[in-house]
Structure formats: C-alpha cells, structure tokens
C-alpha positions as CSV (number, residue, x, y, z in Angstrom):
1,M,-6.7,18.0,0.6
2,S,-8.8,20.9,-0.6
3,K,-11.3,22.7,1.6
4,I,-14.2,21.3,-0.4
5,D,-12.9,17.7,0.1
6,R,-12.6,18.4,3.9
7,E,-16.1,19.7,4.0
8,K,-17.4,16.6,2.2
9,R,-15.6,14.4,4.6
10,I,-17.0,16.3,7.6
11,V,-20.6,16.3,6.3
12,S,-20.3,12.5,5.6
13,K,-19.0,11.9,9.2
14,M,-21.7,14.0,10.7
15,I,-24.5,12.2,8.8
16,A,-22.9,8.8,9.7
17,L,-22.6,9.8,13.3
18,Y,-26.3,11.0,13.4
19,C,-27.5,7.8,11.8
20,R,-25.4,5.5,14.1
21,H,-26.0,7.2,17.4
22,K,-29.2,9.3,17.1
23,L,-31.2,6.9,14.9
24,G,-29.5,3.7,16.1
25,A,-29.0,2.5,12.6
26,K,-26.2,0.1,11.9
27,E,-26.2,1.1,8.2
28,M,-27.0,4.5,6.8
29,P,-30.7,4.6,5.7
30,E,-31.3,5.3,2.0
31,E,-32.8,8.8,2.9
32,Y,-29.6,9.8,4.5
33,K,-27.4,8.4,1.7
34,M,-29.4,10.6,-0.7
35,L,-28.8,13.6,1.6
36,E,-25.1,12.9,1.7
37,E,-25.0,12.7,-2.1
38,Y,-27.0,15.9,-2.3
39,A,-24.6,17.7,0.1
40,H,-21.6,16.5,-1.9
41,K,-23.2,17.7,-5.2
42,R,-23.9,21.1,-3.6
43,L,-20.3,21.3,-2.4
44,N,-18.9,20.4,-5.8
45,G,-20.9,23.2,-7.3
46,C,-20.1,25.8,-4.7
47,K,-19.1,29.0,-6.5
48,F,-16.8,30.0,-3.7
49,Q,-14.7,26.8,-3.8
50,E,-11.6,27.4,-1.6
51,Q,-12.9,30.7,-0.2
52,K,-16.2,28.9,0.9
53,P,-17.6,30.3,4.1
54,A,-19.5,28.1,6.6
55,C,-22.8,27.3,5.1
56,K,-24.7,29.1,7.8
57,R,-22.8,32.3,7.0
58,C,-23.0,31.9,3.2
59,T,-24.8,34.6,1.3
60,I,-26.1,32.0,-1.2
61,H,-28.2,29.2,0.2
62,C,-27.9,26.5,-2.4
63,Y,-29.8,23.8,-0.6
64,K,-33.5,23.2,-1.2
65,P,-35.5,24.2,1.9
66,D,-36.4,20.6,3.0
67,M,-32.8,19.4,2.5
68,R,-31.5,22.5,4.3
69,E,-33.7,21.7,7.3
70,K,-32.5,18.1,7.4
71,I,-28.8,18.9,7.2
72,R,-29.3,21.7,9.8
73,E,-30.9,19.2,12.2
74,I,-28.0,16.7,11.7
75,M,-25.3,19.4,12.1
76,R,-27.0,20.7,15.3
77,W,-26.9,17.2,16.8
78,A,-23.6,16.0,15.4
79,G,-21.6,19.2,15.6
80,P,-21.0,19.2,19.4
81,R,-20.2,15.5,19.3
82,M,-17.5,15.8,16.6
83,I,-15.1,16.9,19.3
84,I,-15.3,13.4,20.6
85,Y,-15.3,11.4,17.4
86,D,-13.0,13.6,15.2
87,P,-11.4,16.3,17.4
88,I,-8.9,17.5,14.7
89,A,-11.8,18.2,12.2
90,A,-13.8,19.8,15.0
91,I,-11.0,22.1,16.0
92,R,-10.1,23.0,12.4
93,H,-13.8,23.8,11.8
94,L,-13.9,26.1,14.9
95,I,-10.7,27.9,13.7
96,N,-12.0,28.4,10.2
97,K,-15.4,29.7,11.4
C-alpha cells in the first residue's frame, strides 16, 4: 500500500470517527462526505507523493482555507483517539512524523 493510500485511509477513518462520536451521526453527513472527497482529491494531486510530509509540516498548503480549518478541527479531535480505534495507524503516523 502506498503512502498516499494510507493517508487517504487514515483521513477517512478520522472523519468517520469525528462524525460518529463527536457529532453523534450514524451516517456521515453530506458535508463531511464532500470533505472526505476533497481530501482524497488533494492527496491524489500531491506533488510530493511518496515523500509527502505531514500536511501540517508541508511547505505547500493545497487546501482552501475553509476546508483546511475543517480538516484541522477533525484531526485535532480524532488524532488522539486514533490510538484507541486504530493503534497501528496511529503508531505508524507518530513514527513517520
């Protein structure tokens, strides 16, 4: 699995976790489905590909400001909880940081 595929999987899990536990939604609201699609599109177009740094450390911020703020809020909330819901992905993320 490529680094971009792992990143897409992790961002999808974080959005789903946020929707399910923070928002209490049984299904992902349309707004968050659009955010997930947007994040995947940005990852597919990342010029760094396999050498991609963490988004927060990237020199090129490819997200629109409003989308960037939404994903940042989700990552701040879901990131620490990933150790419970997907410990392998969380540990891998910490190592690659």
